N, C-alpha and C positions, 0 to 999 in steps of 0.2 A: 503494500499499499504507500501509495506517496505521502510526503510529509505535508503538502497543501493542497487543497482544493479550491478551485476558482471557477465562479460562475460568470461566463462572459456573455458580453450582449453582441448585437449586431454589429456594431462598429469595430470591435476588435476581431470579428470574423472577416469583414473587409479589409481591414489592415493587413491581415494575414494572407487573404488571396491575391491581394496586390503587392505583396513581398515587404510590407513595412517591418523593418529587422526586431523591433521589441516584441510585437506580436509574433512573429514567427519564433523567435526564442521562446515565447511562453508556452505556445501550444505544440511545439516540436520537443519541448523538456520532458524527460521520463520522470523528473522529480515532482511533476505536478499532476493532479487528477482535474480535468478539465470538464465542466459542465455547462450545457446551454438550454435554454427553453425552447418549447415548440414553436413559441412566438417568434424567436429569432430565427429559426429554420423557415417559417412561413414568410417572414420580412424578407430573408435573402432570395428565395424561390421565387416572391411575387413582383421583383423589380421588372418594370416595363421594359421591354426590349432586348430581356435576357436571353442570349445565345444558348444554343444547345451544349456548346462546350463549357460554357459556365454553368450551366444547370449541373453538367455532369461532374464538373470540379467541386462544386458547393455538395453535391451528394456524396462524393468522395470523401471530403474533409470532415462532413457532418456525421456520416455514416446513417444507420437506420434510428428512428426514433422509437423508443420503447415506452410502454404506457407502464411498466414495471418501476415503481420508484421505492421498492423495498432493498434495492442495492445489490 
């Protein structure tokens, strides 16, 4: 188990997807457990004009959403 858990918002995901170094370092680090809400995923995927390649990258990074909150 990681030492620190972070709940990230849409802006952090966008920074990661555009290569902003602090966001990349946070999300790529094995020392952190990263969590996000289903709302964040919806915001990312609802962007007007989203290309198929962008949608695929978001889905790759975000992974599947689980309704299981028991851990």
